[in-house]
C-alpha positions as CSV (number, residue, x, y, z in Angstrom):
1,M,123.5,118.8,141.1
2,Y,123.5,119.9,144.8
3,F,125.3,123.0,145.7
4,L,125.4,125.4,148.6
5,I,122.5,127.9,148.7
6,K,122.7,130.5,151.4
7,N,119.0,131.5,151.3
8,A,117.0,128.8,153.2
9,K,113.7,129.5,151.4
10,I,115.4,129.0,148.0
11,Q,117.1,125.9,149.3
12,F,113.8,124.5,150.4
13,F,112.0,125.0,147.0
14,F,115.0,123.6,145.2
15,E,115.0,120.4,147.2
16,L,111.2,120.2,146.7
17,W,111.7,120.5,142.9
18,V,114.3,117.7,143.0
19,I,111.9,115.4,144.9
20,I,109.0,116.1,142.5
21,S,111.2,115.6,139.5
22,K,112.4,112.2,140.8
23,F,108.7,111.2,141.5
24,F,107.7,111.9,137.9
25,I,110.7,110.1,136.5
26,Y,110.0,107.0,138.6
27,F,106.3,107.2,137.8
28,F,106.7,107.2,134.1
29,T,109.4,104.6,134.2
30,L,107.2,102.2,136.2
31,S,104.2,103.0,133.9
32,S,106.3,102.0,130.9
33,I,107.5,98.8,132.5
34,F,103.9,97.9,133.6
35,S,102.6,98.5,130.1
36,I,105.2,96.1,128.7
37,Y,105.2,93.4,131.4
38,R,101.7,93.9,132.8
39,R,100.7,90.2,132.6
40,R,103.9,89.1,134.3
41,I,103.6,91.7,137.0
42,L,99.9,90.8,137.6
43,S,100.7,87.1,137.8
44,F,103.3,87.7,140.6
45,Y,101.8,90.5,142.6
46,L,98.0,90.2,142.5
47,P,95.8,87.6,144.0
48,Y,94.1,85.4,141.4
49,H,90.6,86.8,141.7
50,L,91.9,90.4,141.4
51,K,94.0,89.5,138.5
52,K,91.1,87.9,136.7
53,I,88.8,90.9,137.2
54,F,91.5,93.3,136.0
55,L,92.2,91.2,132.8
56,Q,88.4,91.0,132.1
57,Q,88.0,94.7,132.4
58,Y,91.1,95.3,130.2
59,S,89.8,92.8,127.5
60,H,86.4,94.5,127.6
61,F,88.1,97.9,127.0
62,L,89.8,96.5,124.0
63,C,86.6,94.9,122.6
64,V,84.7,98.2,123.0
65,N,87.5,100.1,121.1
66,K,87.4,97.5,118.3
67,K,83.6,97.7,118.0
68,Q,83.8,101.5,117.8
69,T,86.4,101.2,115.0
70,R,84.2,98.8,113.1
71,L,81.2,101.1,113.4
72,S,83.2,104.0,112.0
73,L,84.3,101.9,109.0
74,R,80.9,101.1,107.4
75,D,80.7,99.5,104.0
76,K,78.9,101.5,101.3
77,S,77.7,100.5,97.9
78,I,76.9,102.3,94.6
79,E,74.0,101.5,92.4
80,I,74.6,101.9,88.6
81,K,71.6,102.2,86.4
82,Y,71.9,101.2,82.7
83,T,69.9,99.6,79.9
84,V,71.1,97.1,77.3
85,F,69.2,96.9,74.0
86,P,69.7,93.9,71.7
87,D,70.1,96.2,68.7
88,T,69.4,99.7,67.4
89,T,65.8,98.9,66.5
90,E,64.9,99.2,70.2
91,L,66.3,102.8,70.4
92,S,64.3,106.0,69.8
93,L,64.5,107.4,66.3
94,E,66.8,110.2,67.4
95,N,69.2,107.9,69.2
96,R,69.1,105.4,66.3
97,R,70.2,108.1,63.8
98,L,72.9,109.2,66.1
99,M,74.3,105.7,66.4
100,E,74.2,105.4,62.6
101,K,76.3,108.7,62.4
102,A,78.8,107.2,64.8
103,Q,79.0,104.0,62.7
104,E,79.6,106.0,59.6
105,A,82.4,108.0,61.3
106,S,84.1,104.8,62.4
107,F,84.9,103.8,58.8
108,S,87.1,106.9,58.3
109,A,89.1,106.4,61.6
110,Y,92.9,106.4,61.4
111,A,93.8,103.2,63.4
112,P,96.7,101.5,61.5
113,Y,98.3,100.2,64.8
114,S,95.5,98.9,66.9
115,K,93.1,98.1,64.0
116,F,90.4,99.1,66.4
117,R,88.3,101.8,64.7
118,V,85.9,103.8,66.7
119,G,83.4,106.5,65.7
120,A,81.5,109.0,67.9
121,A,78.6,111.3,67.2
122,V,77.7,114.2,69.6
123,L,74.2,115.6,69.6
124,L,73.9,119.2,70.9
125,D,70.8,120.8,72.4
126,S,70.2,122.7,69.2
127,G,70.0,119.5,67.2
128,V,73.4,119.8,65.6
129,V,75.4,116.6,65.3
130,V,79.2,116.6,65.3
131,V,81.1,113.4,64.5
132,G,84.7,112.3,65.3
133,N,86.8,109.1,65.2
134,N,90.0,107.9,66.8
135,Q,93.2,109.2,65.4
136,E,96.3,107.1,66.2
137,N,100.0,108.0,66.1
138,V,103.2,105.9,65.9
139,S,104.0,107.5,69.3
140,Y,101.0,105.8,70.9
141,P,100.2,108.3,73.7
142,E,99.9,111.1,71.1
143,G,96.7,109.6,69.5
144,L,93.2,110.6,70.5
145,C,90.0,108.7,71.1
146,A,86.9,109.2,69.0
147,E,84.9,110.5,71.9
148,R,87.3,113.3,72.7
149,V,87.8,114.2,69.0
150,A,84.0,114.6,68.6
151,V,83.5,116.4,71.9
152,F,86.4,118.8,71.5
153,A,85.3,119.6,67.9
154,A,81.7,120.2,69.0
155,M,82.8,122.5,71.9
156,A,85.3,124.4,69.7
157,Q,82.6,125.2,67.1
158,Y,79.7,125.6,69.4
159,P,81.0,126.7,72.8
160,Q,77.7,127.9,74.1
161,E,75.8,124.7,73.3
162,K,75.1,121.8,75.7
163,I,75.9,118.2,74.9
164,K,72.7,116.2,75.0
165,T,73.9,112.7,73.9
166,I,77.0,111.0,72.6
167,A,76.9,107.7,70.6
168,I,80.0,105.5,70.4
169,Y,80.5,102.7,67.9
170,G,83.4,100.2,67.9
171,N,84.3,98.7,64.5
172,P,87.6,96.7,64.5
173,T,89.0,95.6,61.2
174,D,90.7,92.3,61.9
175,Y,88.6,90.5,64.4
176,E,85.0,90.1,65.6
177,L,83.7,92.2,68.4
178,N,81.4,90.4,70.9
179,H,80.5,93.3,73.2
180,F,79.6,96.9,73.1
181,V,82.4,99.5,73.3
182,T,82.5,101.9,76.3
183,P,84.6,105.1,76.7
184,C,88.1,104.8,78.3
185,G,88.8,106.5,81.6
186,A,90.2,109.6,80.1
187,C,87.1,110.1,77.9
188,R,84.8,109.6,80.8
189,Q,86.6,112.3,82.7
190,V,86.3,114.7,79.8
191,L,82.6,114.0,79.4
192,M,82.2,114.5,83.1
193,E,83.8,117.9,82.8
194,Y,81.3,119.1,80.2
195,E,78.4,117.5,82.2
196,Q,79.4,119.5,85.3
197,R,80.2,122.6,83.3
198,N,76.8,122.7,81.6
199,N,74.9,121.3,84.7
200,S,73.1,119.0,82.4
201,N,73.3,115.2,82.1
202,I,74.9,113.6,79.0
203,C,73.3,110.5,77.8
204,V,75.8,107.9,76.5
205,L,75.1,105.2,73.9
206,C,77.7,102.5,73.6
207,G,77.6,100.1,70.7
208,G,79.6,98.3,68.1
209,T,79.6,95.5,65.5
210,A,78.3,93.0,68.2
211,G,74.9,94.7,67.9
212,E,74.0,95.3,71.6
213,I,73.6,98.9,72.8
214,L,74.4,100.0,76.3
215,T,72.7,103.3,77.4
216,V,73.2,105.4,80.5
217,E,71.4,108.6,81.3
218,S,74.5,110.3,82.8
219,I,78.2,109.9,82.6
220,K,78.1,109.6,86.4
221,Q,76.9,106.1,85.9
222,L,80.1,105.2,84.2
223,L,82.4,107.3,86.4
224,P,80.9,107.5,90.0
225,F,84.2,108.7,91.5
226,S,85.4,111.4,89.0
227,F,88.5,113.5,89.6
228,K,87.8,116.8,91.4
229,M,89.9,119.7,92.5
């Protein structure tokens, strides 16, 4: 590394650069060793009272960092508002008729594989009602839920209309239903799309042969964290 340099000034700065480089190499090496073996080093080279003070300060530093991390990770909660009616007699006349339309639509559903018939009825702002039901396929993913059948049919025929309410009715053929039927995740995302597109809440009525009716004023109550781009 050393070689003969005729110019004395250049030789001086070269030697100074070598000294500084060695200093930084030793400094970072010692820092690494100290960070790994700090407790052993302190126990050998520091008096007891100084070692105790240093460790207390270091522990305090770690505790402060942990507290700051906990403060930045605050727990949050979501409040979901919904109403459950014992039967359709408690609904408004408009919603009761819409649920009856969904029930009628469920009887003509094509569900030979799941035996789980579902009907849906969509009420538009103009008062028009469009119905749909689930359509299954032997290649299971190719079927379509009642909610999407009804919504897509309504928007295809009345693209300028806004969806006001959708009623869903579960009607299985080979077993008793003991709860109301709610939309699947895909149907919730589709309903959210039209709610955001029209900037208008879509009221959702969920029912079935069990009798109880769940109602929410917006699909946001059923899908608080919807997919967004």
